[in-house]
Each structure stands twice: as C-alpha cells, then as structure tokens.
C-alpha positions as CSV (number, residue, x, y, z in Angstrom):
1,M,-19.0,37.7,-111.9
2,F,-17.9,40.9,-110.1
3,N,-19.4,42.1,-106.9
4,I,-18.5,45.8,-107.2
5,C,-18.9,47.4,-103.8
6,V,-19.9,51.1,-104.4
7,Y,-19.8,54.1,-102.1
8,G,-22.6,53.9,-99.5
9,A,-22.9,50.1,-99.5
10,P,-23.1,48.7,-96.0
11,E,-20.1,46.5,-96.5
12,R,-17.8,49.4,-97.0
13,K,-19.0,51.7,-94.3
14,A,-15.6,51.8,-92.7
15,L,-13.9,52.4,-96.1
16,D,-16.3,55.3,-96.8
17,K,-15.5,56.9,-93.5
18,I,-11.8,56.7,-94.1
19,Q,-12.2,58.2,-97.6
20,V,-14.2,61.1,-96.2
21,E,-11.5,61.7,-93.6
22,I,-8.8,61.6,-96.4
23,G,-10.8,64.3,-98.3
24,E,-11.2,66.4,-95.2
25,T,-7.5,66.1,-94.4
26,E,-6.5,67.1,-97.9
27,Q,-8.9,70.0,-97.8
28,A,-7.6,71.2,-94.5
29,T,-4.0,71.1,-95.9
30,E,-5.1,73.2,-98.9
31,D,-7.0,75.6,-96.7
32,I,-3.9,76.3,-94.6
33,G,-1.9,77.3,-97.7
34,S,-4.6,79.5,-99.1
35,A,-5.8,81.1,-95.9
36,S,-5.0,84.7,-95.2
37,L,-2.5,85.5,-92.5
38,P,-3.6,86.8,-89.1
39,H,-4.4,90.5,-89.3
40,E,-1.5,91.5,-87.1
41,E,0.9,89.6,-89.3
42,M,-0.5,91.2,-92.4
43,K,-0.1,94.6,-90.8
44,E,3.5,93.9,-90.0
45,N,4.2,92.7,-93.5
46,L,2.5,95.7,-95.1
47,T,4.3,98.1,-92.8
48,R,7.7,96.5,-93.6
49,A,7.0,96.4,-97.4
50,F,5.9,100.0,-97.5
51,S,8.7,101.2,-95.3
52,E,11.2,99.5,-97.6
53,M,9.6,101.1,-100.6
54,R,9.8,104.5,-99.0
55,A,13.4,103.9,-97.9
56,R,14.5,103.2,-101.4
57,G,12.5,106.1,-102.8
58,G,10.0,103.9,-104.6
59,W,7.5,106.7,-105.2
60,I,10.1,109.1,-106.8
61,D,9.9,108.9,-110.5
62,S,11.1,110.9,-113.5
63,S,7.6,111.6,-114.6
64,W,6.3,112.5,-111.1
65,H,6.2,116.2,-112.0
66,N,3.6,115.4,-114.7
67,F,1.1,114.3,-112.0
68,G,0.8,117.9,-111.0
69,L,-0.5,119.1,-114.3
70,P,-4.1,120.4,-114.3
71,D,-5.4,117.9,-116.8
72,Y,-4.3,114.9,-114.7
73,T,-6.9,113.1,-112.6
74,L,-6.6,109.9,-110.5
75,W,-7.8,108.0,-113.5
76,R,-4.9,109.2,-115.6
77,I,-2.0,108.1,-113.5
78,P,1.2,107.7,-115.6
79,H,2.0,104.0,-116.1
80,D,5.3,104.3,-114.5
81,I,4.0,105.6,-111.2
82,P,2.4,102.6,-109.3
83,V,-0.7,103.6,-107.4
84,V,0.7,102.2,-104.1
85,D,3.8,104.5,-104.6
86,M,1.5,107.4,-105.0
87,L,-0.6,106.6,-102.0
88,L,2.5,106.1,-99.9
89,Y,3.7,109.5,-100.9
90,L,0.3,111.1,-100.2
91,L,-0.7,109.3,-97.0
92,G,2.5,107.9,-95.5
93,T,3.2,104.3,-94.5
94,E,1.3,104.4,-91.2
95,E,-1.9,105.9,-92.6
96,L,-1.9,103.7,-95.7
97,V,-1.5,100.5,-93.6
98,K,-4.2,101.7,-91.3
99,R,-6.7,102.2,-94.1
100,I,-5.8,98.9,-95.8
101,M,-6.2,97.0,-92.5
102,E,-9.6,98.6,-91.8
103,R,-10.8,97.3,-95.2
104,I,-9.3,93.9,-94.6
105,S,-10.9,93.7,-91.2
106,K,-14.3,94.3,-92.7
107,T,-13.9,91.9,-95.6
108,M,-11.8,89.2,-93.9
109,P,-13.0,88.9,-90.3
110,T,-11.1,85.6,-89.7
111,A,-7.6,84.6,-90.6
112,G,-5.5,81.5,-90.8
113,L,-2.4,80.3,-88.9
114,P,0.6,82.5,-88.6
115,A,3.2,81.8,-91.3
116,E,5.7,80.3,-88.9
117,K,3.2,77.7,-87.7
118,R,2.0,76.6,-91.1
119,P,4.8,74.1,-92.0
120,A,4.4,72.1,-88.8
121,K,0.6,72.0,-89.2
122,I,1.0,70.9,-92.9
123,A,3.5,68.2,-91.8
124,E,1.1,67.0,-89.1
125,L,-1.8,66.8,-91.7
126,E,0.4,65.0,-94.2
127,A,1.4,62.4,-91.6
128,K,-2.4,61.9,-90.8
129,R,-3.1,61.7,-94.6
130,V,-0.5,58.9,-95.0
131,R,-1.9,57.0,-92.0
132,L,-5.4,57.3,-93.5
133,L,-4.2,56.1,-97.0
134,E,-2.6,53.1,-95.4
135,A,-5.9,52.4,-93.4
136,E,-7.8,52.8,-96.7
137,E,-5.7,50.3,-98.5
138,L,-5.9,47.8,-95.6
139,E,-9.7,48.1,-95.6
140,I,-9.8,47.6,-99.4
141,L,-7.7,44.5,-99.1
142,R,-10.0,43.2,-96.3
143,L,-13.1,43.8,-98.5
144,E,-11.4,42.1,-101.5
145,E,-10.6,39.1,-99.3
146,A,-14.3,39.0,-98.5
147,G,-15.1,38.7,-102.2
148,H,-15.9,42.4,-103.0
149,T,-14.4,44.3,-105.9
150,I,-13.4,47.8,-104.9
151,V,-12.5,50.5,-107.5
152,R,-9.6,52.4,-106.0
153,R,-9.6,56.2,-106.1
154,E,-7.6,57.7,-109.0
155,A,-5.6,59.7,-106.5
156,A,-4.4,56.5,-104.7
157,D,-0.8,57.0,-103.7
158,A,1.3,54.3,-105.4
159,K,4.0,54.4,-102.7
160,V,1.4,53.8,-100.0
161,L,-0.1,50.9,-102.0
162,L,3.3,49.2,-102.5
163,R,4.2,49.7,-98.9
164,V,0.9,48.2,-97.7
165,W,1.0,45.3,-100.2
166,G,4.6,44.5,-99.2
167,Q,3.7,44.6,-95.5
168,K,0.7,42.2,-96.1
169,K,2.9,39.9,-98.2
170,F,5.5,39.9,-95.4
171,E,2.9,39.1,-92.8
172,A,1.4,36.3,-94.9
173,A,4.9,34.8,-95.2
174,A,5.6,34.9,-91.5
C-alpha cells in the first residue's frame, strides 16, 4: 500500500517550503532576463543606435523624394523607408530619444538591473536554485525513509538527483 504524501500534508511542510522557494528562484531568474533595462541605459542604447543610423545615412533612400508628393500621408509611407528613419530625419536623434523616453517613463515606471549586472545575479540565483534542488531531494529521501511516497516534480534535475543519491550512498557506506 502506498502512502502518497501530497502537497499541503503536514509531513511535507519543509518540502513544500523548499519547492515554493525553488519556484520563486526560477521566477526571479526569468524576471531578470525579461525585465526592461534602467531608463538611463535605455536612453544611452537608443541614442547610440540612432546616432549610428544617422552616421551611416540610414534615412536616405532612393524613394525618399516620393515622400514629398502631395498624395502621400503618414499612412502611405513607402515600404523601403522605415518609420524610425523618417522620424530621425524629421526630429533628429536627441528629440526622438527624448520623446521615446517620455513615453517609456509613463508606461514603464520601474526597470530591471543594468545589463552588466545581470549575469552575476543570474549566476547567484542559479547557485541558490541548485542548493534548493539538493535540499529538496534530501527532504524527499528523508520522507521516503519515513515510509511516505513522494511524487517528484517533472522538472527535477537528473544531475542533482544523481549527485544527492551518490552522496547518500557514500555516507551510508562510511
């Protein structure tokens, strides 16, 4: 007979806490990668990109003269003139960046970590995740030794499982 110990059972309170922390750590890692950059960094990136476009003449196009015809409107921009190129030409880099950043400040009041700090933070979170995965497996083994059946998460890391099982076997042999 199986004694399946499900989420929320008092016997697995410690395991549930570890698994919640694993989820939070994985979410924090994902959030870092998808978060916007700090506004100042965005502004620098936009300014650099637009300045490079202007320097290489990105807005100059063989069909540019067609834009001046009376029947052209903003809705009938030729396909080979990107809108950003046109706005750069009309407004200039500084004004276009200013307007974009005003809009960004209203729609994205908060921002994530600067790009240079993200790899270190992700590495820190990954190390924490691995420690939590090891703690999770040790807790599962403890519960199994107490006679409970635990269904492992589908996302259980096989490398972590093998490392913990090897460590337990080594400790038992010692």
